N, C-alpha and C positions, 0 to 999 in steps of 0.2 A: 218736662219735654212736651212740645206741641205736637201731638200725635198726627193731627191733620196735615200740618206742614211736613212732618217727617215722611208721611205716606206719599203725598204729592211730589215732594222733592225726590224720593226714591224712584218714582215712575219717570220723572223728568231726567234724572241722571241716567237711568237705564236707556231711555230714548237717545239722549245726547251721546253717551259713550258708544252706543251701537252704531249710530249714524256717522259720527265723526271718526271713530277709531276701529269700528267693526268688532268691538269686544263686549263682553258681558260685564256689567258693573259689579264690583266686589262689595260685599255687605259684612259689617261687623255684627255678628249675631248676638253679641253681648249687649249691644245698644238698642236692640229692637224693642219697640213698644209691644206690650203683651198681645195685642190683637194680631200681630204679624208672626207670632211664634207658632201658632196653630195652623194646621191645614185648612184651607177654605177656597171655594170658587171665587174668582176675581175677574172683573172686567175693567179694562183701561180704555178710556175714551179720550181721543185727541180732537180738539177743535181749533179751527183757524178762522179768525174774524167771525166767531160765533157759529160757524158752519162745521158740520162733522167732517173730520179729516182722516179719521181712522178709529176703529173700535174692535178690540179682540178680547176674548175672555174664555174662561173655563167655568162651566156650570158647577162642576165638582172639582175638588182639588186633584191635581195630577203631580204637584210638587210636594216637597216635605213640609213647606210652610207657606203662609200667605205672602211673605216678603219675596220668596223665590217666584211665586205665582205672579206677583206684580211685575217683577223684572222681565220674566218671559213674555207676559202678555203685552207689556209696554213695547218691547222690541218687535213683537209680531204686529201690533197695531201700526207701528211706524213703517214696517217693511212689507207686510203681507196681506193687508186688508184688500181683497180682490176688487173692491169698489174704487180704489184710489191708487195712484202711483206711489212709490216709496217716498217717504218724507225726505226732503233735501236739506242739507246743512243750512241753507239760506232761510229756511222756514222755522228753524228751531225757536227763535225768539218770538215768533208770531203765534206759537201754539199755547193753548190753555189745556190743562190736563185734569181729568177727574178719574177717581178710582172707586169702584163699587166692590165691597166685600160682601159676599152673599151668605145668607143663612142656609141651613139645610132645607131642602124643598119638602113640601107636604102635599099629598094628593088632595085634589078638590073634587067633591062629588056633585056640586051644583054651582053654576056661575054666580049665584047670589053670594058666594063666599069670596068673590074677587072684588078688588078695588084697584083700578090702574094707578092711582096716586100712591097707594100704600104697598101693593104687592107687584112684583114681577111675575111673569108666567113662563112656564115651559109647556109646550104642547107636544104630544107624541102621537103619531099615527103610523102604525107599522114600524119600520126602521127609520122613519123621518122625524126629525125634531126641529122645533123652532122656539127661540127664546126671545123674550122682550123684557127689558129692565123696567122698573116702576118709574112713575113720575116723569114721563117723557113729554116734551112739549108737543101739543096737538093731539095727544092720546088721552081723552078724558072720559071714555065710556068703555065698559067691559067688552061690548061687541066689537068696537074698533080694535081694542087690544087683542082679542082673540083672532080677528080677521087678519091682522098684520102678522101675528105669530104663525098662523097657518100658512100664510103666503111665504114667510121666511123659510118654513119647513118644506115648501114645495107641495103643499097639500091643497086640495080643492076646498072651496068654502063649505061644502056639505059633508066633508070627510068626518068619520067618527074618530074622536081623539080622546086621549087621556090628558087631563090637565093637572099641573102641579103649580103651586104658588110658593114664593119665597120673598123675603125682605132683604134689603141691602142697607149697609152703612155706607153712605156716599161721602167721599172726601174730595173737595174741589179746591183748585187754585182760585185766587181772586182774579176775576176777568179784568 
C-alpha cells in the first residue's frame, strides 16, 4: 500500500464529501496504514495555485486515531479557516493537499535546540498558544519562527514564553 497516497487521498475525500454532500467520509478501519491507527496531532493544509487556501489542525490528538483526525481537520480546513471563505465545489480540482502528522512535543530550554527546517514549535504565554509547522517557505531562522508563533498566539514580541518543539511526517500530493 502507498501510505502517502492513502493519507492524502483520505484528506481529499474528506474535503470533497463534506463540500459536495455535507457528510463525513466513511473509513474502513481494517485497511488503515499503521501510522493512522494510533492517536496523533494532525494538520491538513489546502493550497490553490501554490497559495494557502486553508489549514487546520490539532496539536494533540482529540480523536481516537490519526485517520479520524485527518478527516475532521480536512473538513475544518475547507470550511472554517477564519482567514478564508469556505472552499467551493468549483475549487476542488484546483486544490493540492498536504497532511502533517505530529510527534509528541518536548519542552525546549534554549533556542539553540530549535531548527525551523527540522522542528515545528508551539509557544505558550499564559493561556495563549501559537503553533508553527516546520520547513515552511520563507521561515529559515529560529528568531523568525519564534516571532511568527508569538504573533499567532497574540503575544507581544517580548512576552515570556514556554517553547515546545515537535517533528512531523509530511505527506503531500504531487503539485
